[in-house]
C-alpha positions as CSV (number, residue, x, y, z in Angstrom):
1,M,19.7,12.9,4.5
2,I,18.9,16.6,4.8
3,G,20.3,17.0,8.3
4,R,18.9,18.2,11.6
5,R,18.3,21.8,10.5
6,G,16.7,20.6,7.3
7,A,14.5,18.1,9.2
8,I,13.2,20.8,11.5
9,R,12.3,23.0,8.6
10,L,10.6,20.2,6.7
11,I,8.7,19.0,9.7
12,G,7.5,22.5,10.4
13,G,5.7,22.5,7.1
14,G,3.4,19.6,8.1
15,G,5.1,17.0,10.4
16,L,5.9,16.3,14.0
17,S,9.2,17.0,15.7
18,L,10.8,14.9,18.3
19,G,9.7,17.0,21.2
20,L,6.1,17.5,20.2
21,G,5.0,14.2,21.7
22,A,5.1,15.9,25.2
23,C,2.6,18.5,24.1
24,G,-1.1,18.1,24.8
25,F,-4.0,18.7,22.5
26,E,-6.0,20.6,24.9
27,P,-6.3,21.5,28.7
28,A,-7.2,18.8,31.1
29,R,-10.7,17.5,30.6
30,P,-13.4,18.5,33.1
31,E,-15.3,15.9,35.0
32,P,-17.8,13.7,33.0
33,V,-21.4,15.0,33.0
34,G,-23.4,12.2,31.3
35,G,-26.6,12.4,29.4
36,R,-27.6,11.1,25.9
37,L,-27.0,13.3,22.9
38,R,-29.4,12.7,20.0
39,V,-28.0,13.6,16.6
40,A,-29.8,13.6,13.3
41,V,-27.7,14.0,10.1
42,A,-28.9,14.4,6.5
43,V,-27.5,11.3,4.8
44,S,-27.3,7.6,5.8
45,S,-27.7,4.3,4.0
46,T,-27.4,0.6,4.4
47,A,-23.8,1.0,3.1
48,D,-22.8,2.8,6.4
49,T,-19.6,1.2,7.7
50,M,-17.5,1.0,10.9
51,D,-14.5,-0.1,8.9
52,P,-12.3,3.0,9.0
53,A,-10.6,2.2,5.7
54,R,-14.0,2.4,3.9
55,Q,-15.4,5.6,5.4
56,T,-17.2,7.8,2.8
57,V,-20.1,9.7,4.2
58,I,-20.8,11.8,7.3
59,T,-22.3,9.0,9.3
60,D,-19.2,6.9,8.8
61,F,-16.9,9.8,9.8
62,C,-18.9,10.7,12.9
63,R,-19.2,7.1,14.2
64,C,-15.6,6.2,13.5
65,A,-14.4,9.4,15.2
66,M,-16.2,8.2,18.3
67,V,-14.8,4.7,18.3
68,Y,-11.3,4.9,16.9
69,D,-8.1,7.0,17.1
70,G,-5.4,7.7,14.5
71,L,-1.7,7.9,14.9
72,T,-2.1,11.7,14.6
73,K,-5.0,14.0,14.9
74,L,-5.5,17.3,12.9
75,D,-6.0,20.4,15.0
76,Q,-8.0,23.6,14.3
77,Y,-5.2,24.7,11.9
78,F,-5.2,21.4,10.0
79,K,-1.8,20.7,11.6
80,P,-1.1,17.1,12.8
81,Q,-0.8,16.6,16.5
82,P,0.3,13.4,18.4
83,A,-2.4,10.9,19.1
84,L,-1.6,7.2,19.2
85,A,1.8,8.2,18.0
86,E,3.8,10.2,20.6
87,A,6.3,11.3,18.1
88,I,7.1,11.0,14.4
89,E,10.6,11.7,13.2
90,T,12.3,11.9,9.8
91,G,15.5,13.3,8.3
92,D,14.5,13.2,4.6
93,A,10.7,13.0,4.5
94,R,11.0,9.4,3.1
95,D,12.2,7.3,6.0
96,W,9.9,7.8,9.0
97,S,10.1,6.5,12.6
98,I,6.9,6.5,14.7
99,R,7.0,6.0,18.5
100,L,3.7,4.7,19.9
101,R,2.0,6.0,23.0
102,K,2.3,3.8,26.1
103,G,-0.7,2.7,28.2
104,V,-3.4,2.9,25.5
105,R,-6.0,0.1,25.6
106,F,-8.8,-1.0,23.3
107,H,-12.4,-1.1,24.5
108,D,-12.0,-4.8,25.2
109,G,-9.0,-4.1,27.5
110,S,-6.3,-5.3,25.1
111,P,-3.2,-3.0,24.9
112,L,-2.3,-1.1,21.7
113,T,0.7,-2.8,20.1
114,V,2.9,-2.4,17.1
115,A,1.1,-5.4,15.5
116,D,-2.2,-3.4,15.6
117,V,-0.6,-0.5,13.8
118,L,1.2,-2.7,11.2
119,Y,-2.1,-4.5,10.5
120,S,-4.1,-1.3,10.2
121,L,-1.7,0.3,7.8
122,R,-1.0,-2.7,5.6
123,R,-4.6,-3.6,5.1
124,H,-5.1,-0.5,2.9
125,L,-2.9,-2.2,0.3
126,D,-5.3,-5.2,0.0
127,P,-7.7,-4.5,-2.9
128,A,-10.3,-6.7,-1.2
129,V,-10.5,-4.2,1.7
130,G,-11.7,-1.5,-0.7
131,S,-9.8,1.2,1.2
132,K,-10.6,4.8,0.3
133,A,-7.0,5.7,1.3
134,K,-5.3,3.1,-0.9
135,V,-3.9,5.8,-3.1
136,F,-1.9,7.0,-0.1
137,A,-0.9,3.6,1.2
138,D,0.4,2.8,-2.3
139,Q,3.2,5.3,-1.4
140,F,4.4,2.9,1.3
141,A,7.5,1.0,0.2
142,S,7.6,-0.8,3.6
143,V,5.8,-0.8,6.9
144,R,7.6,-2.7,9.6
145,A,8.3,-3.0,13.3
146,D,11.3,-1.1,14.6
147,G,11.4,-2.2,18.2
148,P,8.7,-2.9,20.8
149,D,7.1,0.5,20.6
150,R,8.1,1.8,17.1
151,V,6.9,1.5,13.6
152,R,9.0,2.4,10.6
153,I,7.5,3.6,7.3
154,V,9.6,4.0,4.3
155,L,8.0,5.7,1.3
156,N,8.6,5.1,-2.3
157,S,9.6,8.8,-2.6
158,A,9.7,11.7,-0.1
159,N,6.4,13.1,1.1
160,A,6.6,15.9,3.7
161,D,2.9,15.5,4.4
162,L,3.0,12.0,5.8
163,P,2.1,13.0,9.5
164,T,-1.0,14.9,8.1
165,I,-2.0,11.9,5.9
166,L,-1.8,9.6,8.9
167,G,-4.4,11.9,10.5
168,I,-7.1,11.5,7.9
169,A,-10.1,9.4,9.0
170,Q,-9.3,6.3,7.0
171,F,-6.0,5.7,8.7
172,Q,-7.6,5.2,12.2
173,I,-6.2,2.1,14.0
174,V,-8.0,-1.2,14.5
175,R,-7.0,-4.3,16.4
176,D,-4.7,-6.7,14.7
177,G,-6.6,-9.2,12.5
178,T,-10.0,-7.4,12.6
179,R,-12.3,-8.4,9.7
180,D,-15.7,-8.1,11.2
181,F,-16.7,-4.5,11.9
182,S,-20.3,-5.2,12.9
183,K,-19.2,-4.9,16.6
184,P,-16.3,-2.5,16.3
185,V,-13.6,-2.2,19.0
186,G,-11.3,0.8,19.0
187,T,-9.2,3.0,21.4
188,G,-11.5,6.0,20.9
189,P,-13.5,8.0,23.4
190,M,-16.7,6.0,23.0
191,R,-17.7,2.3,22.9
192,M,-20.1,1.0,20.3
193,I,-23.3,-0.4,22.0
194,E,-25.5,-0.8,18.9
195,F,-24.8,-0.3,15.2
196,Q,-27.5,-0.8,12.6
197,P,-26.3,0.5,9.2
198,G,-28.8,2.8,7.6
199,I,-30.9,3.0,10.8
200,R,-29.0,4.2,13.9
201,S,-26.0,3.7,16.2
202,L,-25.6,4.1,20.0
203,T,-22.3,4.7,21.7
204,A,-21.3,5.1,25.3
205,R,-18.4,6.9,27.1
206,Y,-15.3,4.8,27.4
207,D,-14.1,5.6,31.0
208,E,-10.6,4.2,30.4
209,Y,-9.9,6.5,27.4
210,W,-6.3,7.3,27.3
211,R,-6.9,11.1,27.2
212,G,-9.3,10.8,30.1
213,P,-13.1,10.3,30.0
214,I,-15.1,12.7,27.9
215,R,-18.1,14.6,29.4
216,L,-20.9,13.1,27.3
217,G,-22.5,9.9,28.5
218,E,-24.1,8.5,25.3
219,C,-24.6,9.5,21.7
220,E,-27.5,8.2,19.5
221,L,-26.9,9.0,15.8
222,F,-29.3,8.5,12.9
223,A,-30.4,10.1,9.7
224,I,-33.4,12.2,8.8
225,S,-33.0,12.9,5.1
226,D,-35.9,15.4,4.7
227,D,-34.7,18.9,5.6
228,S,-38.0,20.0,7.0
229,A,-38.5,16.9,9.1
230,R,-34.9,17.2,10.5
231,I,-35.6,20.9,11.4
232,N,-38.9,20.0,13.1
233,A,-37.2,17.2,15.1
234,L,-34.9,19.8,16.6
235,L,-37.6,22.4,17.1
236,S,-39.8,19.8,18.9
237,G,-37.0,18.6,21.2
238,D,-36.8,15.1,19.7
239,V,-33.1,15.6,18.8
240,D,-30.4,17.9,20.2
241,L,-28.1,18.5,17.2
242,I,-28.6,18.4,13.4
243,N,-26.4,19.2,10.4
244,A,-26.9,20.5,6.9
245,I,-29.1,23.5,7.8
246,N,-30.7,25.2,4.8
247,P,-29.1,28.7,4.8
248,R,-32.5,30.2,4.0
249,I,-33.8,29.4,7.5
250,A,-30.6,30.1,9.5
251,R,-31.9,33.4,10.8
252,H,-35.2,31.7,11.8
253,M,-33.3,29.1,13.9
254,R,-31.4,31.9,15.8
255,D,-34.6,33.8,16.3
256,A,-36.2,30.7,17.7
257,G,-33.5,30.4,20.4
258,F,-31.4,27.6,18.8
259,G,-27.7,27.7,18.3
260,L,-26.2,27.9,14.9
261,L,-22.6,26.7,14.2
262,E,-21.1,28.1,10.9
263,T,-17.9,26.3,9.8
264,K,-16.2,28.2,7.0
265,S,-14.5,25.5,5.0
266,S,-12.9,24.4,1.8
267,G,-15.6,21.9,1.1
268,Y,-17.6,22.2,-2.1
269,T,-20.4,20.8,-4.2
270,D,-19.0,20.4,-7.8
271,L,-20.5,19.9,-11.2
272,I,-19.1,16.7,-12.7
273,M,-18.7,16.1,-16.5
274,R,-17.4,12.6,-17.1
275,M,-14.7,12.9,-19.7
276,D,-14.6,9.2,-20.5
277,R,-18.0,9.3,-22.4
278,P,-20.0,11.7,-24.5
279,P,-20.6,14.6,-24.2
280,G,-17.9,15.2,-21.6
281,D,-15.3,13.8,-23.9
282,N,-15.6,17.0,-26.0
283,P,-13.5,19.8,-24.5
284,D,-15.9,22.4,-25.9
285,F,-18.9,20.9,-24.0
286,V,-16.9,21.0,-20.8
287,A,-15.8,24.6,-21.3
288,G,-19.4,25.6,-22.1
289,M,-20.7,24.0,-18.9
290,K,-18.2,25.8,-16.7
291,L,-19.4,29.1,-18.2
292,L,-23.0,28.4,-17.1
293,L,-22.1,28.5,-13.4
294,D,-23.6,31.8,-12.0
295,R,-21.4,31.8,-8.9
296,E,-22.7,35.1,-7.5
297,T,-26.3,34.1,-7.7
298,M,-25.6,30.7,-6.2
299,R,-23.8,32.4,-3.3
300,S,-26.5,35.0,-2.6
301,A,-29.7,33.1,-3.5
302,I,-28.9,29.5,-2.6
303,F,-26.4,29.9,0.3
304,R,-27.5,33.3,1.6
305,G,-23.9,34.4,1.8
306,Y,-22.7,31.3,3.7
307,A,-20.1,30.5,0.9
308,T,-17.0,31.9,-0.8
309,I,-16.7,32.3,-4.5
310,A,-14.6,29.5,-6.1
311,N,-12.9,29.2,-9.5
312,D,-12.9,25.6,-10.6
313,Q,-9.8,24.9,-8.6
314,P,-10.1,22.8,-5.5
315,I,-7.7,24.9,-3.4
316,A,-9.5,27.5,-1.3
317,P,-8.2,31.1,-0.8
318,S,-7.5,30.2,2.8
319,N,-5.0,27.5,1.8
320,P,-1.3,28.7,1.8
321,Y,-0.9,27.1,-1.6
322,Y,-3.8,28.8,-3.2
323,D,-2.8,30.4,-6.5
324,P,-4.6,33.7,-7.1
325,S,-3.1,34.0,-10.7
326,V,-5.7,31.5,-12.0
327,P,-8.0,33.8,-14.0
328,Q,-11.5,34.0,-12.5
329,R,-14.0,32.2,-14.8
330,P,-17.0,34.4,-15.5
331,F,-20.7,33.6,-15.9
332,D,-21.1,33.9,-19.6
333,P,-24.0,32.0,-21.4
334,E,-23.2,33.7,-24.7
335,R,-19.6,32.4,-24.7
336,A,-21.0,29.0,-23.6
337,R,-23.2,29.1,-26.7
338,F,-20.1,29.5,-28.8
339,H,-18.5,26.3,-27.2
340,F,-21.8,24.3,-27.4
341,K,-22.0,25.2,-31.1
342,R,-18.5,24.0,-31.7
343,A,-19.4,20.8,-29.8
344,G,-22.5,20.3,-32.0
345,M,-24.8,20.6,-29.0
346,I,-27.0,23.5,-29.8
347,G,-30.6,22.4,-29.4
348,A,-29.6,19.2,-27.5
349,R,-31.2,18.1,-24.2
350,M,-29.5,16.0,-21.7
351,P,-30.2,14.8,-18.1
352,I,-28.4,16.3,-15.1
353,V,-28.6,14.1,-12.0
354,T,-29.0,15.8,-8.6
355,S,-29.6,14.6,-5.0
356,T,-29.9,16.1,-1.6
357,A,-26.8,14.0,-0.8
358,A,-24.8,16.6,-2.9
359,D,-25.5,19.7,-0.9
360,K,-27.8,22.1,-2.8
361,S,-27.2,20.4,-6.2
362,D,-30.9,20.6,-6.9
363,D,-30.9,24.4,-6.6
364,M,-27.6,24.6,-8.6
365,A,-29.1,22.5,-11.4
366,V,-32.1,24.9,-11.7
367,L,-29.8,27.9,-12.2
368,I,-27.7,25.9,-14.7
369,Q,-31.0,24.9,-16.5
370,D,-32.0,28.5,-16.8
371,A,-28.6,29.6,-18.1
372,G,-28.6,26.7,-20.6
373,Q,-31.7,28.1,-22.2
374,R,-29.8,31.3,-23.0
375,A,-26.9,29.2,-24.3
376,G,-29.0,27.0,-26.6
377,I,-28.9,23.8,-24.7
378,G,-31.6,22.1,-22.5
379,F,-31.3,20.1,-19.3
380,D,-33.7,17.7,-17.7
381,I,-33.1,17.6,-13.9
382,R,-33.4,14.1,-12.5
383,R,-33.5,14.1,-8.8
384,V,-32.6,10.9,-7.1
385,P,-32.8,9.8,-3.4
386,S,-29.9,10.5,-1.1
387,D,-29.9,6.8,0.0
388,G,-27.6,5.0,-2.4
389,Y,-26.6,8.2,-4.4
390,W,-22.9,7.8,-3.8
391,T,-23.0,4.1,-4.8
392,N,-25.4,4.2,-7.7
393,S,-25.1,7.7,-9.3
394,W,-21.9,9.5,-8.3
395,M,-19.2,9.2,-11.0
396,K,-21.5,6.9,-13.0
397,V,-23.7,9.4,-14.9
398,P,-22.4,11.7,-17.7
399,L,-23.5,14.8,-15.9
400,G,-24.1,15.1,-12.1
401,F,-22.7,16.4,-8.9
402,G,-20.2,15.5,-6.1
403,N,-19.8,16.8,-2.6
404,T,-16.2,17.0,-1.3
405,N,-15.4,17.5,2.4
406,P,-12.5,19.7,3.3
407,R,-9.0,18.2,3.0
408,P,-6.1,19.4,5.1
409,T,-3.4,19.6,2.4
410,A,-3.2,20.3,-1.3
411,D,-1.5,16.9,-1.8
412,I,-4.4,15.0,-0.2
413,I,-7.1,16.6,-2.3
414,F,-5.0,16.4,-5.5
415,T,-4.1,12.8,-4.8
416,Q,-7.6,11.6,-3.9
417,F,-9.6,13.5,-6.7
418,F,-7.3,14.5,-9.6
419,A,-4.4,12.2,-10.0
420,S,-4.9,9.8,-13.0
421,N,-5.0,6.8,-10.6
422,A,-7.2,8.5,-8.0
423,L,-10.1,6.3,-6.7
424,W,-12.3,9.4,-6.7
425,N,-11.2,10.9,-10.0
426,E,-14.7,12.3,-10.5
427,S,-14.4,13.4,-14.1
428,A,-12.0,10.6,-15.2
429,W,-9.5,13.4,-16.1
430,K,-6.0,12.1,-16.8
431,N,-3.0,14.3,-17.3
432,A,0.6,13.0,-17.2
433,R,2.0,16.5,-16.6
434,F,-0.2,16.9,-13.5
435,D,0.9,13.5,-12.2
436,R,4.5,14.4,-12.5
437,L,4.0,17.7,-10.7
438,L,2.2,15.9,-7.9
439,D,5.0,13.5,-7.3
440,A,7.6,16.4,-7.4
441,A,5.6,18.5,-4.9
442,R,5.4,15.8,-2.3
443,G,9.1,15.7,-1.8
444,E,9.9,19.3,-2.3
445,T,11.3,21.0,0.8
446,D,11.7,24.5,-0.7
447,E,8.3,26.2,0.1
448,A,8.5,28.7,-2.8
449,R,9.2,25.9,-5.3
450,R,6.4,23.7,-3.8
451,K,3.9,26.6,-4.0
452,S,4.9,27.1,-7.7
453,L,4.3,23.4,-8.4
454,Y,0.9,23.4,-6.7
455,G,0.1,26.6,-8.6
456,E,0.7,25.1,-12.0
457,M,-1.5,22.1,-11.0
458,Q,-4.3,24.5,-10.1
459,H,-4.1,26.0,-13.6
460,L,-4.3,22.5,-15.1
461,V,-7.4,21.5,-13.1
462,H,-9.1,24.9,-13.8
463,D,-8.4,24.7,-17.6
464,Q,-8.8,21.0,-18.4
465,A,-10.5,18.9,-15.7
466,G,-14.2,18.0,-16.2
467,I,-15.4,19.6,-12.9
468,G,-16.9,23.0,-12.1
469,I,-16.4,24.3,-8.5
470,P,-18.6,27.3,-8.1
471,L,-18.3,27.9,-4.3
472,F,-16.6,26.8,-1.1
473,I,-19.5,26.2,1.2
474,S,-19.8,26.9,4.9
475,S,-21.3,24.0,6.9
476,L,-24.3,25.0,9.1
477,D,-25.3,22.9,12.1
478,A,-28.1,23.8,14.5
479,F,-28.4,22.7,18.1
480,S,-30.4,22.9,21.3
481,P,-29.3,25.5,23.9
482,R,-28.6,22.5,26.1
483,V,-25.7,21.5,23.9
484,K,-22.4,23.1,25.0
485,G,-18.9,22.9,23.7
486,L,-19.4,23.2,19.9
487,R,-16.9,25.2,18.0
488,P,-15.9,25.4,14.3
489,M,-13.2,23.0,13.0
490,P,-11.9,23.3,9.4
491,Q,-12.3,19.6,8.7
492,G,-16.0,20.1,8.3
493,G,-19.3,20.5,10.1
494,L,-20.1,18.9,13.5
495,M,-16.6,19.9,14.7
496,G,-14.9,18.1,11.9
497,Y,-17.2,15.1,12.7
498,D,-15.5,14.8,16.2
499,F,-18.3,16.6,18.2
500,A,-18.9,13.6,20.6
501,A,-15.5,14.0,22.1
502,H,-16.0,17.6,23.0
503,V,-19.7,18.5,23.7
504,W,-21.9,18.0,26.8
505,L,-25.5,18.5,27.8
506,E,-26.2,21.3,30.2
507,G,-28.0,20.1,33.3
508,K,-26.9,16.5,32.9
């Protein structure tokens, strides 16, 4: 045990203290207004899900945020705040006690119980569930009841970020025994009225919501994958809110009288070179590809300045654990030619797979293709539909793109995308030293030492992993002047996918 003083210091770095449960998220909610908000997003498919554990794409995140709550909720600073848990306590970052909020009811009227939380957390360990958070649940040594309103989680080893981890979308709470998610029931601010995967959903305000009813009456959510069609739907008044605005038309939207929400984030579109197959299994090919990323041109020409230069490390400069000592990788086609020659790739042609599902990967690939001509290598751009991209192409092709939403902590992004056993280890990079550093950083309570560990991990990813991260991309959403209450949240666009709980329609 590290004692009371140590516990407060540790919790201050990412946990909840005993007294925090009495603090509110926000001021008292104004009276409900009503109205139906119509929202069109860029990506959807028949694989859309209302199972929180399986959330992958924006439609999942938005819908699940309407219907479910987590034990904690991340605020505008990526800090965990109490939600279904009133308080979370620990003395050593390994043994955690969670006190549940009283008076919470599911949409069917049943009360929230310890059994619901136990079921929700334990199901991530079942491989048949296909949880996207299993890599975190695997850290649970035990999850058990500790009285009528308490849950006790004991970890295999200390992790000071557990309250933050419990705030990620996949750990939202469902009813005990739920297996059919076609008609989902949660404790969240809206009830599901209709859910047709790949088509649309309709939710309505839950008037008995434990925080108090939200202002919005209904929300209809669907996808329009074509950028021009999505813009035209907003311009014509057919929808009220859209995401994934092309930066090239951002000024036009403002000039036309529509609102524009820029969310500066740590999300990115990355170039993926699979290291478990040729040519990505050749370190010189990987090194050459990273040198073909013209970051400045991508930022100015593709994103019109709505982006921050990145450096093939997934930790953004805004993160307290960002390591500025990682040397900035230049755009250098001539040096890339040297590496391609050593790899025996001069004169070779290979496909590079893109999709609108991976934001602006089409445009990035064109710049890479042009740079490749100077480096002695050719690329055939193969554009595939957004529908099914994440299932059929992502992490399955030798050379392609990913699209990573912001993550609240260094541990979460390293665990989900770079650990050897990570479900989303995009380039199949495996490094035993990195894995050991990740384990050590989780339980480290000395902030200077923890920052040093994360710094070394960033160097390893930058130097060895089969990904290129050229930019951290701002999310751009556009909306009708009738839509009120939108504000940036670091979790991503559309207020970190939680817009429905906060916005309202003027005049309704």
